[in-house]
PAKERO-19539 format. One record per residue (C-alpha): x, y, z; residue number from 1; residue in three letters. Coordinates in steps of 0.001 Angstrom, whole numbers, plus 500000, padded with zeros to 6 digits. Each point is the difference from the previous one (the first is absolute). Layout:
BEGIN
X / Y / Z / NUM / ALA
...
end
This chain:
BEGIN
035779 / 405320 / 322919 / 1 / UNK
500853 / 496769 / 498185 / 2 / UNK
500591 / 497977 / 503168 / 3 / UNK
498490 / 500368 / 503446 / 4 / UNK
502830 / 499881 / 502565 / 5 / UNK
499184 / 497352 / 502607 / 6 / UNK
501986 / 498261 / 502701 / 7 / UNK
498855 / 496375 / 499874 / 8 / UNK
500659 / 497405 / 502676 / 9 / UNK
501465 / 496916 / 498323 / 10 / UNK
500734 / 498065 / 503175 / 11 / UNK
499039 / 496338 / 499441 / 12 / UNK
498334 / 500877 / 496680 / 13 / UNK
500819 / 497846 / 496979 / 14 / UNK
502362 / 501727 / 497568 / 15 / UNK
501302 / 498401 / 496784 / 16 / UNK
503339 / 501044 / 498515 / 17 / UNK
500768 / 498691 / 496513 / 18 / UNK
503722 / 500155 / 499205 / 19 / UNK
503154 / 499030 / 501811 / 20 / UNK
502587 / 502565 / 498871 / 21 / UNK
501637 / 502963 / 501677 / 22 / UNK
496979 / 502289 / 499588 / 23 / UNK
497724 / 497318 / 501426 / 24 / UNK
502414 / 499674 / 502928 / 25 / UNK
499665 / 503714 / 500781 / 26 / UNK
496197 / 499778 / 499866 / 27 / UNK
500084 / 496959 / 502279 / 28 / UNK
502111 / 501875 / 502551 / 29 / UNK
497370 / 502710 / 500180 / 30 / UNK
497032 / 497613 / 500124 / 31 / UNK
501501 / 497839 / 502716 / 32 / UNK
500579 / 503049 / 502178 / 33 / UNK
496209 / 500453 / 500036 / 34 / UNK
499382 / 496429 / 501178 / 35 / UNK
498331 / 498912 / 496756 / 36 / UNK
499437 / 496283 / 499354 / 37 / UNK
502201 / 499922 / 496917 / 38 / UNK
500151 / 497399 / 497268 / 39 / UNK
502635 / 500280 / 497278 / 40 / UNK
499557 / 498326 / 496614 / 41 / UNK
503244 / 499636 / 498034 / 42 / UNK
502173 / 497274 / 498420 / 43 / UNK
503017 / 501276 / 501967 / 44 / UNK
500648 / 502421 / 502855 / 45 / UNK
502399 / 502911 / 500282 / 46 / UNK
502601 / 499487 / 502746 / 47 / UNK
498203 / 502447 / 502286 / 48 / UNK
496738 / 498118 / 499565 / 49 / UNK
501737 / 496662 / 500508 / 50 / UNK
501301 / 501112 / 503387 / 51 / UNK
496566 / 501121 / 501106 / 52 / UNK
498361 / 496831 / 498685 / 53 / UNK
502477 / 497850 / 501941 / 54 / UNK
498919 / 501845 / 503138 / 55 / UNK
496371 / 499104 / 499241 / 56 / UNK
498876 / 503588 / 499485 / 57 / UNK
497811 / 499258 / 496958 / 58 / UNK
498639 / 497156 / 497853 / 59 / UNK
501628 / 499192 / 496671 / 60 / UNK
498237 / 498439 / 497016 / 61 / UNK
502839 / 498893 / 497729 / 62 / UNK
498751 / 500282 / 496452 / 63 / UNK
497964 / 502304 / 497783 / 64 / UNK
496895 / 502008 / 500790 / 65 / UNK
496555 / 498373 / 499822 / 66 / UNK
496649 / 501756 / 500283 / 67 / UNK
498892 / 497911 / 502982 / 68 / UNK
502791 / 501557 / 502065 / 69 / UNK
497859 / 503148 / 500133 / 70 / UNK
497261 / 498323 / 502049 / 71 / UNK
499623 / 501710 / 503352 / 72 / UNK
502740 / 502529 / 499271 / 73 / UNK
499627 / 503584 / 501256 / 74 / UNK
502875 / 501554 / 498010 / 75 / UNK
502130 / 498748 / 497112 / 76 / UNK
503307 / 501402 / 498781 / 77 / UNK
501436 / 499049 / 496622 / 78 / UNK
503766 / 500490 / 499925 / 79 / UNK
501084 / 498080 / 496912 / 80 / UNK
501664 / 501109 / 496760 / 81 / UNK
497338 / 498167 / 497922 / 82 / UNK
497582 / 502648 / 498723 / 83 / UNK
497395 / 497480 / 498837 / 84 / UNK
500028 / 498252 / 503370 / 85 / UNK
499666 / 503307 / 501847 / 86 / UNK
497072 / 500959 / 497761 / 87 / UNK
498304 / 496647 / 500656 / 88 / UNK
500447 / 500327 / 503771 / 89 / UNK
498509 / 503486 / 499966 / 90 / UNK
497028 / 498982 / 497869 / 91 / UNK
499119 / 496957 / 502083 / 92 / UNK
500514 / 501812 / 503309 / 93 / UNK
497922 / 502955 / 498823 / 94 / UNK
497140 / 497653 / 499084 / 95 / UNK
500057 / 498763 / 503580 / 96 / UNK
500188 / 503598 / 501366 / 97 / UNK
503373 / 499259 / 501593 / 98 / UNK
502336 / 502920 / 500578 / 99 / UNK
502848 / 499667 / 497503 / 100 / UNK
503418 / 501556 / 499554 / 101 / UNK
502073 / 499289 / 496898 / 102 / UNK
503475 / 501366 / 500678 / 103 / UNK
501033 / 502914 / 497746 / 104 / UNK
496786 / 499833 / 497974 / 105 / UNK
497586 / 502587 / 501337 / 106 / UNK
497091 / 499224 / 497611 / 107 / UNK
499939 / 496464 / 501428 / 108 / UNK
499686 / 501146 / 503609 / 109 / UNK
496886 / 500329 / 502128 / 110 / UNK
502368 / 500547 / 502944 / 111 / UNK
503403 / 501654 / 499996 / 112 / UNK
502941 / 500050 / 502397 / 113 / UNK
500887 / 503533 / 501105 / 114 / UNK
503407 / 501222 / 501095 / 115 / UNK
500000 / 499409 / 503734 / 116 / UNK
501668 / 501723 / 502936 / 117 / UNK
499805 / 497569 / 502879 / 118 / UNK
500093 / 501374 / 503517 / 119 / UNK
497587 / 497376 / 501263 / 120 / UNK
497352 / 500555 / 501155 / 121 / UNK
500409 / 503282 / 498081 / 122 / UNK
499867 / 499213 / 496282 / 123 / UNK
500287 / 502560 / 497208 / 124 / UNK
499078 / 498851 / 496493 / 125 / UNK
500609 / 501963 / 496789 / 126 / UNK
498605 / 499151 / 496590 / 127 / UNK
499829 / 501532 / 496548 / 128 / UNK
497381 / 497410 / 498888 / 129 / UNK
502769 / 498299 / 498064 / 130 / UNK
500736 / 503092 / 497901 / 131 / UNK
503456 / 500881 / 501351 / 132 / UNK
501615 / 497472 / 502354 / 133 / UNK
503343 / 501850 / 499938 / 134 / UNK
498354 / 503204 / 501218 / 135 / UNK
498266 / 498198 / 502863 / 136 / UNK
503321 / 498408 / 500949 / 137 / UNK
501676 / 503421 / 500114 / 138 / UNK
497194 / 501326 / 502175 / 139 / UNK
500300 / 497012 / 502296 / 140 / UNK
503758 / 500487 / 500351 / 141 / UNK
499504 / 503641 / 500879 / 142 / UNK
497339 / 499223 / 502602 / 143 / UNK
502122 / 497168 / 501415 / 144 / UNK
502663 / 502551 / 500908 / 145 / UNK
497482 / 502195 / 501814 / 146 / UNK
498085 / 497421 / 502032 / 147 / UNK
501841 / 498880 / 503145 / 148 / UNK
500459 / 496262 / 500440 / 149 / UNK
498639 / 500444 / 503542 / 150 / UNK
496492 / 500827 / 498719 / 151 / UNK
498831 / 496400 / 500271 / 152 / UNK
501168 / 499686 / 503601 / 153 / UNK
498313 / 503299 / 500829 / 154 / UNK
496730 / 498829 / 498458 / 155 / UNK
500083 / 496681 / 501876 / 156 / UNK
500540 / 501700 / 503352 / 157 / UNK
497296 / 502560 / 499219 / 158 / UNK
497646 / 497126 / 499166 / 159 / UNK
500567 / 498453 / 503416 / 160 / UNK
499290 / 503330 / 501691 / 161 / UNK
497041 / 501001 / 497874 / 162 / UNK
497246 / 498598 / 502229 / 163 / UNK
501653 / 501296 / 503148 / 164 / UNK
500230 / 503501 / 498548 / 165 / UNK
496392 / 499777 / 498866 / 166 / UNK
498851 / 499185 / 503517 / 167 / UNK
502035 / 502813 / 501530 / 168 / UNK
499235 / 502671 / 497391 / 169 / UNK
496329 / 499965 / 499119 / 170 / UNK
499849 / 502544 / 497172 / 171 / UNK
501301 / 499518 / 496484 / 172 / UNK
501735 / 503379 / 500189 / 173 / UNK
501916 / 498993 / 503133 / 174 / UNK
501110 / 496714 / 498483 / 175 / UNK
501076 / 501629 / 496759 / 176 / UNK
502079 / 502561 / 501895 / 177 / UNK
501510 / 497256 / 502156 / 178 / UNK
501192 / 497945 / 497035 / 179 / UNK
501185 / 503019 / 498000 / 180 / UNK
502061 / 501053 / 502991 / 181 / UNK
501413 / 496476 / 500408 / 182 / UNK
500865 / 499506 / 496328 / 183 / UNK
501616 / 503437 / 499821 / 184 / UNK
501825 / 499911 / 503299 / 185 / UNK
502218 / 498093 / 502372 / 186 / UNK
498071 / 496742 / 499574 / 187 / UNK
500934 / 499909 / 496311 / 188 / UNK
503623 / 500914 / 500794 / 189 / UNK
500319 / 497189 / 502536 / 190 / UNK
498537 / 497487 / 497540 / 191 / UNK
502476 / 501129 / 497326 / 192 / UNK
502836 / 499478 / 502501 / 193 / UNK
498809 / 496483 / 500846 / 194 / UNK
499108 / 500965 / 503586 / 195 / UNK
496655 / 498205 / 500023 / 196 / UNK
499504 / 499732 / 503751 / 197 / UNK
500719 / 503699 / 500454 / 198 / UNK
497601 / 500745 / 497132 / 199 / UNK
497147 / 498240 / 501779 / 200 / UNK
500902 / 501805 / 503217 / 201 / UNK
499776 / 503248 / 498036 / 202 / UNK
496484 / 499075 / 498829 / 203 / UNK
499058 / 499257 / 503601 / 204 / UNK
501302 / 503371 / 501108 / 205 / UNK
498305 / 501831 / 497133 / 206 / UNK
496686 / 498289 / 500718 / 207 / UNK
500213 / 501040 / 503648 / 208 / UNK
500805 / 503594 / 499060 / 209 / UNK
497011 / 500404 / 497702 / 210 / UNK
500143 / 503280 / 498029 / 211 / UNK
503271 / 501238 / 501534 / 212 / UNK
502582 / 502049 / 498157 / 213 / UNK
501940 / 497909 / 497451 / 214 / UNK
503577 / 499074 / 500844 / 215 / UNK
502741 / 501225 / 497688 / 216 / UNK
502989 / 498003 / 498820 / 217 / UNK
503337 / 500511 / 498270 / 218 / UNK
501421 / 498058 / 497066 / 219 / UNK
503648 / 500530 / 499122 / 220 / UNK
500275 / 499196 / 496290 / 221 / UNK
503036 / 499760 / 497757 / 222 / UNK
499211 / 501507 / 496591 / 223 / UNK
503024 / 498521 / 498240 / 224 / UNK
502563 / 501954 / 497981 / 225 / UNK
497619 / 501620 / 497497 / 226 / UNK
498507 / 497585 / 497469 / 227 / UNK
496388 / 499496 / 501195 / 228 / UNK
500199 / 496404 / 498787 / 229 / UNK
502449 / 499329 / 502835 / 230 / UNK
497491 / 500959 / 502690 / 231 / UNK
499034 / 496794 / 501819 / 232 / UNK
496460 / 498649 / 499793 / 233 / UNK
499488 / 500545 / 503709 / 234 / UNK
501369 / 503532 / 499693 / 235 / UNK
497458 / 500737 / 497260 / 236 / UNK
497165 / 498563 / 502071 / 237 / UNK
500943 / 502047 / 503063 / 238 / UNK
500317 / 503348 / 498202 / 239 / UNK
496642 / 499311 / 498342 / 240 / UNK
498426 / 499876 / 503470 / 241 / UNK
501684 / 503062 / 501501 / 242 / UNK
498152 / 503073 / 501233 / 243 / UNK
503177 / 502067 / 499870 / 244 / UNK
503444 / 499382 / 498474 / 245 / UNK
503128 / 501700 / 501320 / 246 / UNK
502614 / 499657 / 497282 / 247 / UNK
503633 / 500867 / 499338 / 248 / UNK
501562 / 501833 / 497056 / 249 / UNK
501532 / 496702 / 498854 / 250 / UNK
496585 / 498445 / 499357 / 251 / UNK
499433 / 500230 / 496252 / 252 / UNK
496980 / 501737 / 498517 / 253 / UNK
498992 / 496731 / 498329 / 254 / UNK
499761 / 498254 / 503372 / 255 / UNK
498003 / 502899 / 501460 / 256 / UNK
497523 / 499610 / 497151 / 257 / UNK
499056 / 496617 / 501487 / 258 / UNK
498849 / 501509 / 503296 / 259 / UNK
496241 / 499898 / 500528 / 260 / UNK
498494 / 503045 / 498305 / 261 / UNK
498237 / 501431 / 503058 / 262 / UNK
502939 / 499556 / 502392 / 263 / UNK
501812 / 503089 / 501289 / 264 / UNK
503634 / 500248 / 498892 / 265 / UNK
502530 / 501920 / 502055 / 266 / UNK
503646 / 500373 / 498998 / 267 / UNK
502285 / 499723 / 503019 / 268 / UNK
503201 / 499492 / 498049 / 269 / UNK
503484 / 501170 / 500745 / 270 / UNK
502229 / 501327 / 497243 / 271 / UNK
503341 / 501764 / 500209 / 272 / UNK
499842 / 503667 / 499018 / 273 / UNK
496190 / 500234 / 500003 / 274 / UNK
497106 / 500122 / 502440 / 275 / UNK
499944 / 496951 / 502228 / 276 / UNK
497658 / 498742 / 502677 / 277 / UNK
501797 / 499263 / 503255 / 278 / UNK
499787 / 496419 / 501210 / 279 / UNK
498385 / 501174 / 503237 / 280 / UNK
497207 / 501668 / 498001 / 281 / UNK
499386 / 496806 / 498065 / 282 / UNK
499853 / 497975 / 503204 / 283 / UNK
497497 / 502426 / 501524 / 284 / UNK
497855 / 499916 / 496854 / 285 / UNK
499881 / 496193 / 500015 / 286 / UNK
498762 / 499991 / 503584 / 287 / UNK
497468 / 502779 / 499381 / 288 / UNK
498449 / 498338 / 496937 / 289 / UNK
499895 / 496531 / 501545 / 290 / UNK
498326 / 501373 / 503129 / 291 / UNK
497345 / 501470 / 497714 / 292 / UNK
499119 / 496434 / 499027 / 293 / UNK
501633 / 500124 / 496569 / 294 / UNK
501885 / 497268 / 498183 / 295 / UNK
503374 / 501628 / 499445 / 296 / UNK
502496 / 498750 / 497446 / 297 / UNK
503577 / 501185 / 500346 / 298 / UNK
501262 / 499481 / 496443 / 299 / UNK
503773 / 499947 / 499593 / 300 / UNK
502205 / 499569 / 496966 / 301 / UNK
501776 / 496661 / 499824 / 302 / UNK
499711 / 498010 / 503215 / 303 / UNK
499040 / 501839 / 503209 / 304 / UNK
502534 / 498094 / 502102 / 305 / UNK
502979 / 500731 / 497711 / 306 / UNK
501134 / 503566 / 500819 / 307 / UNK
496343 / 501049 / 500162 / 308 / UNK
499591 / 500781 / 503712 / 309 / UNK
497131 / 497533 / 500042 / 310 / UNK
501084 / 498555 / 503315 / 311 / UNK
500002 / 503423 / 501632 / 312 / UNK
496435 / 500708 / 498870 / 313 / UNK
498731 / 496633 / 501219 / 314 / UNK
501583 / 500622 / 503387 / 315 / UNK
497959 / 503193 / 500229 / 316 / UNK
496812 / 498165 / 498939 / 317 / UNK
500606 / 497227 / 502515 / 318 / UNK
500539 / 502504 / 502817 / 319 / UNK
496710 / 501698 / 499066 / 320 / UNK
498094 / 496701 / 499978 / 321 / UNK
499269 / 500187 / 496265 / 322 / UNK
499584 / 496614 / 498235 / 323 / UNK
502386 / 499635 / 497059 / 324 / UNK
501207 / 497656 / 497292 / 325 / UNK
502992 / 500005 / 497644 / 326 / UNK
499935 / 499250 / 496268 / 327 / UNK
503589 / 499644 / 498747 / 328 / UNK
501029 / 501454 / 496659 / 329 / UNK
502699 / 499320 / 497429 / 330 / UNK
502910 / 502114 / 501188 / 331 / UNK
501774 / 502314 / 497555 / 332 / UNK
503245 / 498016 / 499942 / 333 / UNK
498211 / 496830 / 498918 / 334 / UNK
497599 / 501631 / 497539 / 335 / UNK
502267 / 502609 / 498411 / 336 / UNK
502936 / 497607 / 499648 / 337 / UNK
497793 / 497347 / 498387 / 338 / UNK
498589 / 502514 / 497503 / 339 / UNK
503544 / 501148 / 499251 / 340 / UNK
501126 / 496450 / 499259 / 341 / UNK
502365 / 499938 / 502987 / 342 / UNK
499840 / 496902 / 502215 / 343 / UNK
500926 / 501016 / 503530 / 344 / UNK
501751 / 496687 / 500552 / 345 / UNK
501827 / 497815 / 497493 / 346 / UNK
502109 / 496903 / 500534 / 347 / UNK
502931 / 501483 / 498087 / 348 / UNK
499826 / 503569 / 501280 / 349 / UNK
498213 / 500470 / 503324 / 350 / UNK
499250 / 497607 / 502842 / 351 / UNK
498219 / 502600 / 502133 / 352 / UNK
498081 / 503246 / 499710 / 353 / UNK
499812 / 502847 / 502515 / 354 / UNK
497245 / 502623 / 500124 / 355 / UNK
501309 / 503389 / 501142 / 356 / UNK
498440 / 503398 / 500480 / 357 / UNK
501977 / 502985 / 498789 / 358 / UNK
497969 / 502272 / 502268 / 359 / UNK
501007 / 499194 / 503565 / 360 / UNK
498902 / 501823 / 503128 / 361 / UNK
502290 / 502735 / 501264 / 362 / UNK
502311 / 498700 / 502727 / 363 / UNK
498944 / 496488 / 499041 / 364 / UNK
502227 / 496938 / 499785 / 365 / UNK
502678 / 500115 / 497303 / 366 / UNK
499709 / 497399 / 497249 / 367 / UNK
502434 / 497095 / 500137 / 368 / UNK
502007 / 501139 / 497000 / 369 / UNK
502690 / 497271 / 500207 / 370 / UNK
497286 / 497321 / 499815 / 371 / UNK
498171 / 501812 / 497179 / 372 / UNK
503223 / 500336 / 497986 / 373 / UNK
500556 / 496246 / 499731 / 374 / UNK
499625 / 498392 / 496614 / 375 / UNK
497545 / 497337 / 498788 / 376 / UNK
497008 / 501820 / 501400 / 377 / UNK
497365 / 502422 / 498740 / 378 / UNK
499165 / 503293 / 501671 / 379 / UNK
496502 / 501337 / 499387 / 380 / UNK
499885 / 503566 / 501257 / 381 / UNK
496734 / 501872 / 500539 / 382 / UNK
499839 / 503808 / 500050 / 383 / UNK
503639 / 500180 / 499005 / 384 / UNK
500077 / 502641 / 497251 / 385 / UNK
501076 / 502862 / 502254 / 386 / UNK
502662 / 497888 / 501742 / 387 / UNK
501346 / 498273 / 496862 / 388 / UNK
503375 / 501763 / 500165 / 389 / UNK
500474 / 499116 / 503674 / 390 / UNK
498935 / 496388 / 499406 / 391 / UNK
502484 / 499592 / 497168 / 392 / UNK
502789 / 501641 / 502021 / 393 / UNK
499397 / 497838 / 503086 / 394 / UNK
499811 / 496722 / 498067 / 395 / UNK
503204 / 500680 / 498069 / 396 / UNK
501790 / 501146 / 503161 / 397 / UNK
499143 / 496691 / 501655 / 398 / UNK
501152 / 497832 / 497124 / 399 / UNK
497236 / 499708 / 497421 / 400 / UNK
501359 / 500006 / 496462 / 401 / UNK
499465 / 503352 / 498308 / 402 / UNK
498977 / 498126 / 496831 / 403 / UNK
497183 / 498098 / 501747 / 404 / UNK
496909 / 500095 / 497736 / 405 / UNK
497136 / 502188 / 501200 / 406 / UNK
496499 / 500839 / 498796 / 407 / UNK
497720 / 502864 / 500903 / 408 / UNK
496357 / 499086 / 499356 / 409 / UNK
497751 / 503040 / 499788 / 410 / UNK
496200 / 499659 / 500195 / 411 / UNK
500334 / 496228 / 500170 / 412 / UNK
497113 / 497859 / 498622 / 413 / UNK
498270 / 503065 / 498532 / 414 / UNK
499677 / 500853 / 496290 / 415 / UNK
502598 / 502778 / 500407 / 416 / UNK
502556 / 497654 / 501587 / 417 / UNK
503643 / 500812 / 499217 / 418 / UNK
502999 / 497830 / 500788 / 419 / UNK
503408 / 501679 / 500000 / 420 / UNK
503020 / 497721 / 500300 / 421 / UNK
503691 / 500546 / 500572 / 422 / UNK
502633 / 499438 / 502654 / 423 / UNK
500324 / 500960 / 503628 / 424 / UNK
502247 / 502883 / 498923 / 425 / UNK
497090 / 501409 / 497958 / 426 / UNK
497297 / 499565 / 502654 / 427 / UNK
499740 / 503690 / 500909 / 428 / UNK
499515 / 501055 / 496369 / 429 / UNK
497460 / 497278 / 499306 / 430 / UNK
498021 / 500996 / 503090 / 431 / UNK
499857 / 503600 / 498817 / 432 / UNK
498599 / 498927 / 496637 / 433 / UNK
497395 / 497521 / 501276 / 434 / UNK
496338 / 500899 / 500555 / 435 / UNK
498596 / 499656 / 503499 / 436 / UNK
499060 / 497799 / 501785 / 437 / UNK
503043 / 497864 / 499333 / 438 / UNK
501694 / 496879 / 501295 / 439 / UNK
503767 / 499508 / 499984 / 440 / UNK
501261 / 496489 / 499264 / 441 / UNK
503683 / 499354 / 500629 / 442 / UNK
501608 / 496696 / 499101 / 443 / UNK
500956 / 497754 / 497108 / 444 / UNK
496359 / 499107 / 499333 / 445 / UNK
499432 / 503534 / 498667 / 446 / UNK
501845 / 499111 / 496779 / 447 / UNK
497347 / 497367 / 499206 / 448 / UNK
497526 / 502771 / 499176 / 449 / UNK
501340 / 500133 / 496442 / 450 / UNK
499322 / 496287 / 499482 / 451 / UNK
496596 / 499455 / 501577 / 452 / UNK
498258 / 503375 / 500116 / 453 / UNK
496431 / 499468 / 498831 / 454 / UNK
497637 / 502674 / 501320 / 455 / UNK
501390 / 503066 / 498287 / 456 / UNK
499948 / 498312 / 496593 / 457 / UNK
496474 / 498792 / 500606 / 458 / UNK
498925 / 503525 / 500914 / 459 / UNK
501573 / 501363 / 496824 / 460 / UNK
498280 / 497357 / 497893 / 461 / UNK
496592 / 500377 / 501552 / 462 / UNK
500097 / 503713 / 500881 / 463 / UNK
498140 / 499226 / 503228 / 464 / UNK
500597 / 498349 / 503399 / 465 / UNK
500628 / 496288 / 499799 / 466 / UNK
497139 / 499164 / 502357 / 467 / UNK
497173 / 501384 / 497840 / 468 / UNK
497455 / 497659 / 498465 / 469 / UNK
497190 / 500389 / 497459 / 470 / UNK
497305 / 499993 / 502656 / 471 / UNK
501509 / 502968 / 501821 / 472 / UNK
500586 / 501773 / 496674 / 473 / UNK
496315 / 499692 / 499136 / 474 / UNK
498975 / 501454 / 503356 / 475 / UNK
502410 / 502891 / 499708 / 476 / UNK
498694 / 500822 / 496560 / 477 / UNK
496473 / 500170 / 501352 / 478 / UNK
500856 / 501913 / 503180 / 479 / UNK
500396 / 503759 / 499485 / 480 / UNK
502381 / 500251 / 502942 / 481 / UNK
502085 / 497084 / 498679 / 482 / UNK
499574 / 498108 / 503230 / 483 / UNK
499597 / 496235 / 500292 / 484 / UNK
496677 / 498876 / 501356 / 485 / UNK
500055 / 498815 / 503590 / 486 / UNK
497561 / 497834 / 501882 / 487 / UNK
498812 / 500775 / 503510 / 488 / UNK
500353 / 496653 / 501730 / 489 / UNK
497851 / 500877 / 502962 / 490 / UNK
end
């Protein structure tokens, strides 16, 4: 271990920063957040430093460094492009046993700045002892996506309750169970939703209940159209905390790989021509699992409120008294069209877009075909492969030009994505040739695919999904099941 990791309180301590450029400005931002008594030595100040100096946030010595400026200093940072000056600062500070950091020069550092994830008061610091700053940055970015922004708020509230819990629960085991239950349960969910008063009421209730059975909860999560890189940060955090995940056929295998390793996974998908789970069975399973005290994630392709029956399932949860939250996802029309290079709206071609399902309930309301057949609009049709012939026939019969451009996007956003283009007259044939799942796009914007398509070419060039990065590649190479590492947040 080259450096001992310490968290040092700099509040009101004297810190000297030599240099006034952009790098010095970034260091100053960090130091001032700690409450350090900062002095900057530099002939001139970067614009960011100037603004802070004008607010009186630090002292400025306009000129060059002198040894006497080190008197009484706790920490010194050298952020200049003068190697000889940096060497001199390090030597003189080291003689005085002052902690020293020379930016981007690890041999001249008795203290180093780690990559920091700030969820104050929760702080995560990562360091490679100056050996590989890029690697530590990649690790930080990955952890940033996994750690909820609500962690700091949760820690602050827990800090206020700590003594009260200690007085009520006398054993360490009881207190540990209490906090594990809180951080894994409804308290954490309420904090994430910004319901702080209800979160404290939940702690009050949990403290009164003692060792009672844990309360389950439901999270309705949109998995996006397929590319795991399109899963939202909150969606990733929630599925990492699930006890059980109920997922649809449309959820890609790559997204499922991100589910916490020890979570149960149950497919409750519906697919034409194959075994399907009835919606009533899914509803009953949600209630059963939540009543067992489990954190249930209902994972749906795309967005759960766009032709995903998400509203129906939440109505069932609400009637059963099950707490729930919703994490929206990128719906297929938005994601697949973007990856196909088809803007759903365009000033010259389409002033509106309509989302339509091609799989309507029997005896349901008929679509407004005259309105859908009007020009200067885009139709994005979900689950329309089997009804492509009828859709084309109805639109033409109600006045849509038979030569209207169309696109059928199969497996949108995934490496195997295919985009078939043609006219409304060819829609039935294109639908028969396209892989499933597929999205139908009808309107003049479909012709823009040939000008601004980007994803398919990128996939051909790279021979892998566009969202991969070197860090994930390294993990996959080391993991015999080719599965990205996941972090249990709780």
